[in-house]
C-alpha positions as YAML, in Angstrom:
chain: A
units: angstrom
residues:
- id: 1
  name: MET
  ca: [-29.91, -3.74, -18.34]
- id: 2
  name: GLY
  ca: [-30.47, -1.40, -15.42]
- id: 3
  name: ARG
  ca: [-34.04, -0.64, -16.43]
- id: 4
  name: SER
  ca: [-34.79, -4.34, -16.90]
- id: 5
  name: LEU
  ca: [-33.32, -5.09, -13.47]
- id: 6
  name: VAL
  ca: [-35.49, -2.45, -11.77]
- id: 7
  name: LYS
  ca: [-38.63, -3.88, -13.34]
- id: 8
  name: CYS
  ca: [-37.63, -7.43, -12.45]
- id: 9
  name: ALA
  ca: [-37.00, -6.55, -8.80]
- id: 10
  name: MET
  ca: [-40.24, -4.60, -8.43]
- id: 11
  name: SER
  ca: [-42.30, -7.37, -10.01]
- id: 12
  name: ARG
  ca: [-41.10, -9.60, -7.17]
- id: 13
  name: GLY
  ca: [-42.04, -7.20, -4.41]
- id: 14
  name: GLU
  ca: [-38.63, -5.68, -3.76]
- id: 15
  name: SER
  ca: [-38.23, -2.08, -2.62]
- id: 16
  name: VAL
  ca: [-36.17, -0.27, -5.26]
- id: 17
  name: THR
  ca: [-34.38, 3.05, -5.50]
- id: 18
  name: SER
  ca: [-33.93, 3.73, -9.21]
- id: 19
  name: VAL
  ca: [-31.27, 6.25, -10.14]
- id: 20
  name: GLY
  ca: [-31.37, 8.18, -13.40]
- id: 21
  name: ARG
  ca: [-28.56, 10.03, -15.13]
- id: 22
  name: THR
  ca: [-28.59, 13.75, -14.42]
- id: 23
  name: PHE
  ca: [-28.07, 14.80, -18.03]
- id: 24
  name: GLU
  ca: [-30.66, 12.42, -19.53]
- id: 25
  name: THR
  ca: [-33.68, 12.55, -17.22]
- id: 26
  name: THR
  ca: [-35.43, 14.97, -14.90]
- id: 27
  name: PRO
  ca: [-36.50, 14.44, -11.27]
- id: 28
  name: LYS
  ca: [-40.14, 14.40, -12.38]
- id: 29
  name: GLU
  ca: [-39.48, 11.71, -14.96]
- id: 30
  name: MET
  ca: [-37.80, 9.55, -12.34]
- id: 31
  name: ARG
  ca: [-40.64, 10.07, -9.83]
- id: 32
  name: ASP
  ca: [-43.27, 9.23, -12.45]
- id: 33
  name: ALA
  ca: [-41.39, 6.26, -13.89]
- id: 34
  name: THR
  ca: [-43.10, 3.81, -11.56]
- id: 35
  name: GLN
  ca: [-45.84, 4.25, -8.98]
- id: 36
  name: GLY
  ca: [-45.95, 2.48, -5.65]
- id: 37
  name: ASP
  ca: [-44.77, 2.59, -2.06]
- id: 38
  name: ASN
  ca: [-41.82, 0.34, -2.88]
- id: 39
  name: TYR
  ca: [-40.30, 2.69, -5.45]
- id: 40
  name: LEU
  ca: [-38.09, 5.75, -5.13]
- id: 41
  name: GLY
  ca: [-36.91, 7.56, -8.24]
- id: 42
  name: THR
  ca: [-33.97, 9.93, -7.97]
- id: 43
  name: LEU
  ca: [-31.04, 11.35, -9.91]
- id: 44
  name: CYS
  ca: [-27.31, 10.98, -9.43]
- id: 45
  name: ASP
  ca: [-24.03, 11.85, -11.09]
- id: 46
  name: VAL
  ca: [-21.78, 8.99, -10.02]
- id: 47
  name: ARG
  ca: [-18.71, 11.10, -10.79]
- id: 48
  name: VAL
  ca: [-19.54, 13.31, -7.81]
- id: 49
  name: ALA
  ca: [-19.14, 11.67, -4.39]
- id: 50
  name: GLU
  ca: [-21.64, 14.05, -2.72]
- id: 51
  name: SER
  ca: [-24.28, 13.14, -5.31]
- id: 52
  name: VAL
  ca: [-23.81, 9.43, -4.61]
- id: 53
  name: ALA
  ca: [-23.94, 9.97, -0.84]
- id: 54
  name: GLY
  ca: [-27.21, 11.85, -1.25]
- id: 55
  name: VAL
  ca: [-28.83, 8.88, -2.97]
- id: 56
  name: ILE
  ca: [-27.68, 6.50, -0.21]
- id: 57
  name: GLU
  ca: [-29.15, 8.81, 2.43]
- id: 58
  name: SER
  ca: [-32.43, 9.16, 0.51]
- id: 59
  name: ALA
  ca: [-32.79, 5.40, 0.15]
- id: 60
  name: LEU
  ca: [-32.14, 4.84, 3.86]
- id: 61
  name: ALA
  ca: [-34.59, 7.57, 4.83]
- id: 62
  name: ARG
  ca: [-37.28, 6.04, 2.61]
- id: 63
  name: PHE
  ca: [-36.83, 2.30, 3.21]
- id: 64
  name: GLY
  ca: [-34.77, 2.09, 6.40]
- id: 65
  name: ARG
  ca: [-32.11, -0.28, 5.03]
- id: 66
  name: ILE
  ca: [-30.18, -1.26, 1.92]
- id: 67
  name: ASP
  ca: [-29.34, -4.86, 1.12]
- id: 68
  name: VAL
  ca: [-28.14, -4.80, -2.49]
- id: 69
  name: ILE
  ca: [-26.54, -2.14, -4.64]
- id: 70
  name: ALA
  ca: [-26.43, -2.70, -8.40]
- id: 71
  name: ASN
  ca: [-24.14, -0.34, -10.25]
- id: 72
  name: CYS
  ca: [-25.18, -0.27, -13.91]
- id: 73
  name: SER
  ca: [-23.80, 3.19, -14.68]
- id: 74
  name: GLY
  ca: [-21.15, 3.50, -17.33]
- id: 75
  name: TYR
  ca: [-20.45, 4.59, -20.86]
- id: 76
  name: GLY
  ca: [-17.83, 4.26, -23.56]
- id: 77
  name: VAL
  ca: [-16.55, 6.09, -26.60]
- id: 78
  name: ILE
  ca: [-16.18, 4.02, -29.77]
- id: 79
  name: GLY
  ca: [-13.05, 5.03, -31.59]
- id: 80
  name: ALA
  ca: [-9.37, 4.28, -31.98]
- id: 81
  name: CYS
  ca: [-7.16, 4.92, -28.95]
- id: 82
  name: GLU
  ca: [-5.21, 7.48, -30.96]
- id: 83
  name: ASP
  ca: [-8.37, 9.40, -31.87]
- id: 84
  name: GLN
  ca: [-9.80, 9.81, -28.36]
- id: 85
  name: ASP
  ca: [-8.84, 13.04, -26.63]
- id: 86
  name: GLU
  ca: [-7.94, 13.54, -22.99]
- id: 87
  name: HIS
  ca: [-11.43, 14.73, -21.98]
- id: 88
  name: GLU
  ca: [-13.10, 11.64, -23.41]
- id: 89
  name: VAL
  ca: [-10.63, 9.28, -21.78]
- id: 90
  name: ARG
  ca: [-10.80, 11.00, -18.39]
- id: 91
  name: ASN
  ca: [-14.60, 11.15, -18.43]
- id: 92
  name: GLN
  ca: [-14.83, 7.42, -19.09]
- id: 93
  name: PHE
  ca: [-12.58, 6.79, -16.08]
- id: 94
  name: GLU
  ca: [-14.53, 9.30, -13.96]
- id: 95
  name: THR
  ca: [-17.82, 7.58, -14.79]
- id: 96
  name: ASN
  ca: [-16.89, 3.91, -14.93]
- id: 97
  name: TYR
  ca: [-14.12, 3.66, -12.36]
- id: 98
  name: MET
  ca: [-14.46, 6.64, -10.02]
- id: 99
  name: GLY
  ca: [-18.24, 6.23, -10.11]
- id: 100
  name: THR
  ca: [-17.88, 2.66, -8.85]
- id: 101
  name: LEU
  ca: [-15.40, 3.74, -6.19]
- id: 102
  name: ASN
  ca: [-17.68, 6.59, -5.06]
- id: 103
  name: ILE
  ca: [-20.58, 4.16, -4.67]
- id: 104
  name: ILE
  ca: [-18.48, 1.73, -2.63]
- id: 105
  name: GLN
  ca: [-17.03, 4.40, -0.35]
- id: 106
  name: ALA
  ca: [-20.47, 5.93, 0.28]
- id: 107
  name: SER
  ca: [-22.19, 2.63, 1.10]
- id: 108
  name: LEU
  ca: [-19.53, 0.36, 2.59]
- id: 109
  name: PRO
  ca: [-19.57, 2.01, 6.06]
- id: 110
  name: TYR
  ca: [-23.30, 1.26, 6.23]
- id: 111
  name: PHE
  ca: [-22.81, -2.35, 5.09]
- id: 112
  name: ARG
  ca: [-20.09, -2.84, 7.72]
- id: 113
  name: LYS
  ca: [-22.35, -1.47, 10.44]
- id: 114
  name: GLN
  ca: [-25.18, -3.67, 9.20]
- id: 115
  name: ASN
  ca: [-22.81, -6.67, 9.06]
- id: 116
  name: GLY
  ca: [-23.77, -7.55, 5.54]
- id: 117
  name: GLY
  ca: [-24.59, -6.39, 2.07]
- id: 118
  name: ARG
  ca: [-23.70, -7.04, -1.50]
- id: 119
  name: TYR
  ca: [-22.70, -5.28, -4.66]
- id: 120
  name: LEU
  ca: [-23.66, -6.21, -8.20]
- id: 121
  name: ILE
  ca: [-21.10, -4.33, -10.26]
- id: 122
  name: PHE
  ca: [-21.74, -4.32, -13.99]
- id: 123
  name: SER
  ca: [-18.44, -4.83, -15.72]
- id: 124
  name: SER
  ca: [-18.19, -6.16, -19.26]
- id: 125
  name: THR
  ca: [-16.43, -8.71, -21.39]
- id: 126
  name: SER
  ca: [-14.29, -5.66, -22.16]
- id: 127
  name: GLY
  ca: [-13.01, -5.98, -18.60]
- id: 128
  name: ALA
  ca: [-11.46, -9.34, -19.46]
- id: 129
  name: LEU
  ca: [-10.22, -8.83, -23.02]
- id: 130
  name: GLY
  ca: [-9.23, -5.96, -25.28]
- id: 131
  name: VAL
  ca: [-11.80, -4.90, -27.88]
- id: 132
  name: PRO
  ca: [-10.54, -2.85, -30.84]
- id: 133
  name: GLY
  ca: [-12.31, 0.49, -30.92]
- id: 134
  name: LEU
  ca: [-12.92, 0.49, -27.16]
- id: 135
  name: GLY
  ca: [-9.42, 0.88, -25.72]
- id: 136
  name: PRO
  ca: [-10.11, 3.44, -22.95]
- id: 137
  name: TYR
  ca: [-13.44, 1.78, -22.12]
- id: 138
  name: CYS
  ca: [-11.65, -1.56, -21.72]
- id: 139
  name: ALA
  ca: [-9.09, 0.14, -19.48]
- id: 140
  name: THR
  ca: [-11.84, 1.42, -17.16]
- id: 141
  name: LYS
  ca: [-13.41, -2.02, -16.88]
- id: 142
  name: TYR
  ca: [-10.04, -3.67, -16.21]
- id: 143
  name: ALA
  ca: [-9.59, -1.11, -13.42]
- id: 144
  name: VAL
  ca: [-13.03, -1.88, -11.96]
- id: 145
  name: GLU
  ca: [-12.29, -5.60, -11.93]
- id: 146
  name: GLY
  ca: [-9.03, -5.07, -10.06]
- id: 147
  name: LEU
  ca: [-10.76, -2.77, -7.58]
- id: 148
  name: ILE
  ca: [-13.51, -5.25, -6.75]
- id: 149
  name: GLU
  ca: [-11.14, -8.21, -6.44]
- id: 150
  name: ALA
  ca: [-8.95, -6.30, -4.00]
- id: 151
  name: MET
  ca: [-11.92, -4.96, -2.03]
- id: 152
  name: LEU
  ca: [-13.36, -8.43, -1.47]
- id: 153
  name: TYR
  ca: [-10.23, -9.48, 0.43]
- id: 154
  name: GLU
  ca: [-10.64, -6.43, 2.66]
- id: 155
  name: THR
  ca: [-14.36, -6.86, 3.34]
- id: 156
  name: ASP
  ca: [-14.70, -10.61, 3.68]
- id: 157
  name: SER
  ca: [-14.85, -10.44, 7.48]
- id: 158
  name: PHE
  ca: [-17.73, -7.93, 7.24]
- id: 159
  name: ASN
  ca: [-19.98, -10.33, 5.29]
- id: 160
  name: VAL
  ca: [-19.89, -8.00, 2.28]
- id: 161
  name: LYS
  ca: [-20.10, -9.79, -1.05]
- id: 162
  name: ALA
  ca: [-19.70, -8.57, -4.61]
- id: 163
  name: THR
  ca: [-20.09, -9.97, -8.10]
- id: 164
  name: LEU
  ca: [-18.78, -8.59, -11.36]
- id: 165
  name: VAL
  ca: [-21.53, -8.98, -13.96]
- id: 166
  name: GLU
  ca: [-19.97, -9.37, -17.40]
- id: 167
  name: PRO
  ca: [-22.57, -9.10, -20.15]
- id: 168
  name: GLY
  ca: [-21.60, -10.00, -23.67]
- id: 169
  name: LEU
  ca: [-23.68, -8.90, -26.63]
- id: 170
  name: VAL
  ca: [-27.16, -8.43, -25.18]
- id: 171
  name: ARG
  ca: [-30.32, -7.71, -27.14]
- id: 172
  name: ARG
  ca: [-32.39, -4.78, -25.91]
- id: 173
  name: ASP
  ca: [-35.84, -6.33, -25.72]
- id: 174
  name: GLU
  ca: [-37.83, -4.36, -23.16]
- id: 175
  name: PRO
  ca: [-41.56, -4.78, -23.89]
- id: 176
  name: ASP
  ca: [-42.11, -1.01, -23.95]
- id: 177
  name: SER
  ca: [-39.12, -0.26, -26.16]
- id: 178
  name: LEU
  ca: [-41.38, 1.09, -28.90]
- id: 179
  name: VAL
  ca: [-43.05, 3.55, -26.53]
- id: 180
  name: ASN
  ca: [-39.96, 4.41, -24.50]
- id: 181
  name: PRO
  ca: [-37.06, 3.60, -26.84]
- id: 182
  name: LEU
  ca: [-33.48, 3.26, -25.73]
- id: 183
  name: PRO
  ca: [-30.71, 5.20, -27.51]
- id: 184
  name: THR
  ca: [-29.56, 3.61, -30.75]
- id: 185
  name: TRP
  ca: [-26.04, 3.15, -29.46]
- id: 186
  name: GLY
  ca: [-26.98, 2.40, -25.89]
- id: 187
  name: HIS
  ca: [-24.30, 3.75, -23.56]
- id: 188
  name: PHE
  ca: [-21.72, 4.27, -26.32]
- id: 189
  name: LEU
  ca: [-20.78, 7.45, -28.14]
- id: 190
  name: ILE
  ca: [-19.26, 7.40, -31.61]
- id: 191
  name: LYS
  ca: [-15.97, 9.17, -32.26]
- id: 192
  name: PRO
  ca: [-15.46, 10.06, -35.94]
- id: 193
  name: ALA
  ca: [-12.48, 8.08, -37.19]
- id: 194
  name: SER
  ca: [-9.39, 9.80, -38.49]
- id: 195
  name: GLU
  ca: [-8.06, 8.87, -41.94]
- id: 196
  name: PRO
  ca: [-5.76, 5.99, -40.85]
- id: 197
  name: TYR
  ca: [-8.67, 4.26, -39.06]
- id: 198
  name: ALA
  ca: [-11.56, 5.16, -41.39]
- id: 199
  name: GLN
  ca: [-11.50, 2.15, -43.73]
- id: 200
  name: ALA
  ca: [-14.69, 0.08, -43.65]
- id: 201
  name: THR
  ca: [-12.80, -3.00, -42.46]
- id: 202
  name: SER
  ca: [-10.57, -1.18, -39.97]
- id: 203
  name: PRO
  ca: [-10.19, -2.99, -36.62]
- id: 204
  name: ALA
  ca: [-10.82, 0.37, -34.93]
- id: 205
  name: LEU
  ca: [-14.39, 0.24, -36.26]
- id: 206
  name: HIS
  ca: [-14.98, -3.27, -34.93]
- id: 207
  name: ALA
  ca: [-16.86, -2.01, -31.88]
- id: 208
  name: LYS
  ca: [-19.18, 0.10, -34.04]
- id: 209
  name: ARG
  ca: [-19.98, -2.84, -36.30]
- id: 210
  name: MET
  ca: [-20.51, -5.01, -33.24]
- id: 211
  name: VAL
  ca: [-23.00, -2.62, -31.61]
- id: 212
  name: GLN
  ca: [-24.89, -2.22, -34.88]
- id: 213
  name: TRP
  ca: [-25.20, -5.98, -35.18]
- id: 214
  name: LEU
  ca: [-26.35, -6.77, -31.68]
- id: 215
  name: GLY
  ca: [-29.49, -4.61, -31.80]
- id: 216
  name: ASP
  ca: [-31.89, -7.31, -33.00]
- id: 217
  name: ARG
  ca: [-29.74, -10.28, -34.00]
- id: 218
  name: GLN
  ca: [-28.12, -11.20, -30.72]
- id: 219
  name: PRO
  ca: [-30.02, -14.07, -29.08]
- id: 220
  name: THR
  ca: [-29.17, -13.08, -25.48]
- id: 221
  name: SER
  ca: [-32.10, -11.24, -23.89]
- id: 222
  name: ALA
  ca: [-31.63, -8.23, -21.60]
- id: 223
  name: VAL
  ca: [-34.85, -9.13, -19.78]
- id: 224
  name: LYS
  ca: [-33.68, -12.70, -19.10]
- id: 225
  name: CYS
  ca: [-30.25, -11.43, -18.04]
- id: 226
  name: ALA
  ca: [-31.93, -9.10, -15.55]
- id: 227
  name: GLU
  ca: [-33.78, -12.06, -14.04]
- id: 228
  name: LEU
  ca: [-30.49, -13.92, -13.58]
- id: 229
  name: VAL
  ca: [-28.90, -10.88, -11.92]
- id: 230
  name: TRP
  ca: [-31.90, -10.55, -9.60]
- id: 231
  name: GLN
  ca: [-31.46, -14.19, -8.56]
- id: 232
  name: LEU
  ca: [-27.77, -13.50, -8.02]
- id: 233
  name: ALA
  ca: [-28.71, -10.82, -5.47]
- id: 234
  name: HIS
  ca: [-30.31, -13.58, -3.37]
- id: 235
  name: CYS
  ca: [-27.61, -16.21, -3.87]
- id: 236
  name: SER
  ca: [-25.96, -17.35, -0.62]
- id: 237
  name: TYR
  ca: [-22.56, -17.92, -2.23]
- id: 238
  name: PRO
  ca: [-22.38, -15.64, -5.27]
- id: 239
  name: PRO
  ca: [-19.56, -16.00, -7.78]
- id: 240
  name: LEU
  ca: [-16.93, -13.36, -8.28]
- id: 241
  name: ARG
  ca: [-17.94, -13.15, -11.94]
- id: 242
  name: LEU
  ca: [-21.19, -13.85, -13.74]
- id: 243
  name: LEU
  ca: [-20.87, -14.09, -17.52]
- id: 244
  name: LEU
  ca: [-24.06, -13.41, -19.47]
- id: 245
  name: GLY
  ca: [-24.50, -14.79, -22.95]
- id: 246
  name: SER
  ca: [-22.67, -17.25, -25.18]
- id: 247
  name: TYR
  ca: [-20.46, -14.50, -26.64]
- id: 248
  name: ALA
  ca: [-19.16, -13.60, -23.18]
- id: 249
  name: ILE
  ca: [-18.41, -17.20, -22.25]
- id: 250
  name: GLU
  ca: [-16.76, -18.14, -25.55]
- id: 251
  name: SER
  ca: [-14.68, -14.98, -25.94]
- id: 252
  name: ILE
  ca: [-13.37, -14.96, -22.36]
- id: 253
  name: ARG
  ca: [-12.67, -18.71, -22.46]
- id: 254
  name: ASP
  ca: [-10.64, -18.18, -25.64]
- id: 255
  name: ARG
  ca: [-8.79, -15.28, -24.01]
- id: 256
  name: LEU
  ca: [-7.88, -17.38, -20.95]
- id: 257
  name: ARG
  ca: [-6.80, -20.27, -23.14]
- id: 258
  name: SER
  ca: [-4.55, -17.91, -25.10]
- id: 259
  name: VAL
  ca: [-2.97, -16.59, -21.89]
- id: 260
  name: THR
  ca: [-2.38, -20.12, -20.60]
- id: 261
  name: GLU
  ca: [-0.80, -21.24, -23.87]
- id: 262
  name: GLU
  ca: [1.47, -18.21, -23.90]
- id: 263
  name: LEU
  ca: [2.60, -18.94, -20.35]
- id: 264
  name: GLU
  ca: [3.43, -22.51, -21.31]
- id: 265
  name: ASP
  ca: [5.30, -21.39, -24.43]
- id: 266
  name: TRP
  ca: [7.56, -19.02, -22.53]
- id: 267
  name: LYS
  ca: [7.91, -20.59, -19.10]
- id: 268
  name: HIS
  ca: [11.32, -22.07, -20.05]
- id: 269
  name: LEU
  ca: [12.90, -18.65, -19.73]
- id: 270
  name: ASN
  ca: [14.69, -17.86, -16.48]
- id: 271
  name: PHE
  ca: [16.46, -14.85, -15.11]
- id: 272
  name: PRO
  ca: [19.72, -15.75, -13.25]
- id: 273
  name: SER
  ca: [21.29, -13.43, -10.75]
- id: 274
  name: ALA
  ca: [23.23, -10.58, -12.31]
- id: 275
  name: PRO
  ca: [26.96, -11.43, -12.58]
- id: 276
  name: ASP
  ca: [29.53, -9.37, -10.71]
- id: 277
  name: GLN
  ca: [31.25, -8.46, -13.93]
- id: 278
  name: VAL
  ca: [29.34, -7.03, -16.89]
- id: 279
  name: GLY
  ca: [29.08, -9.51, -19.73]
- id: 280
  name: GLU
  ca: [30.38, -12.44, -17.69]
- id: 281
  name: GLU
  ca: [28.66, -15.73, -18.36]
- id: 282
  name: PRO
  ca: [27.23, -17.64, -15.34]
- id: 283
  name: GLU
  ca: [29.60, -20.60, -15.98]
- id: 284
  name: ALA
  ca: [32.62, -18.29, -16.11]
- id: 285
  name: ARG
  ca: [31.52, -16.63, -12.90]
- id: 286
  name: SER
  ca: [31.28, -20.04, -11.18]
- id: 287
  name: ARG
  ca: [34.79, -20.97, -12.34]
- id: 288
  name: ARG
  ca: [36.13, -17.62, -11.12]
- id: 289
  name: LEU
  ca: [34.61, -18.12, -7.66]
- id: 290
  name: VAL
  ca: [36.20, -21.57, -7.39]
- id: 291
  name: THR
  ca: [39.58, -20.20, -8.43]
- id: 292
  name: GLU
  ca: [39.37, -17.36, -5.92]
- id: 293
  name: GLN
  ca: [38.53, -19.86, -3.17]
- id: 294
  name: GLU
  ca: [41.54, -21.98, -4.09]
- id: 295
  name: VAL
  ca: [43.80, -18.91, -4.08]
- id: 296
  name: GLY
  ca: [42.43, -17.89, -0.71]
- id: 297
  name: ASP
  ca: [43.20, -21.33, 0.75]
- id: 298
  name: SER
  ca: [46.73, -21.15, -0.61]
- id: 299
  name: ASP
  ca: [47.31, -17.72, 0.94]
- id: 300
  name: GLN
  ca: [46.11, -19.00, 4.31]
- id: 301
  name: ASP
  ca: [48.59, -21.88, 4.09]
- id: 302
  name: LYS
  ca: [51.42, -19.43, 3.40]
- id: 303
  name: GLY
  ca: [50.40, -17.33, 6.38]
- id: 304
  name: ALA
  ca: [50.46, -20.38, 8.63]
- id: 305
  name: ALA
  ca: [53.94, -21.32, 7.39]
- id: 306
  name: VAL
  ca: [55.27, -17.85, 8.20]
- id: 307
  name: LEU
  ca: [53.91, -18.08, 11.73]
- id: 308
  name: ARG
  ca: [55.54, -21.48, 12.26]
- id: 309
  name: ASN
  ca: [58.85, -20.26, 10.93]
- id: 310
  name: GLY
  ca: [58.69, -17.21, 13.16]
...
């Protein structure tokens, strides 16, 4: 998706800083990726704040301003929650969540000074619903969605906008995919399943089956999605979320419908104030309060009678 977006933007005359992953590409490969005065190829490890700040400074030095930042970086580990170790879980959070936060913190001061800018943050349908086999990955995307929603309240007065792009199952259909192929599993790594989760029909393997299927059967095109995201960058009133593909729309709609139905099913419950005495029913407590009030009135009458007699 990121590569398609870079090509789409450049084909329309935009100036683009394309950022490669430090452990996948070299500086030379990024420089040679595209020729032209409107292109800057660099490397970045989004987990490191200084690395992100360096890219922002390089882009400003080259082009003089930044209008749109698209964060497409992220990865996941396919495997049961129980099978993923601490390093894998933490690294997904460092990349997907802390990487997003590092980008925002490095660029937001510039956007505030410029009085405008926008973020295109690639989330996922996994940021709106749980996917078996992608538990920690879903957790990172849920965290990103909460971060962006909260940030927008804080930055509204600075004319800073952001959209969470939620792709569903997207076909990788770059024209040069045969010459410059993408990894088989895209941005996912496969965690060997332990015995309880190793059955062919195990829900924990759902994500693996899903990624295998989407390679050439999914009708949603990555190239067409990139064109929509590019248009979003120039939209005057962008949405908070942009869902890409029929899978994304249908699955998230079903998830929201399920949440709404559950709320309706359980809204009859209420939580009364805790009684003064443990185990006392609310009706009994009300009767006790009335009785105490009546006793109090009677005591006051007795006191008044004593004073009169005195």
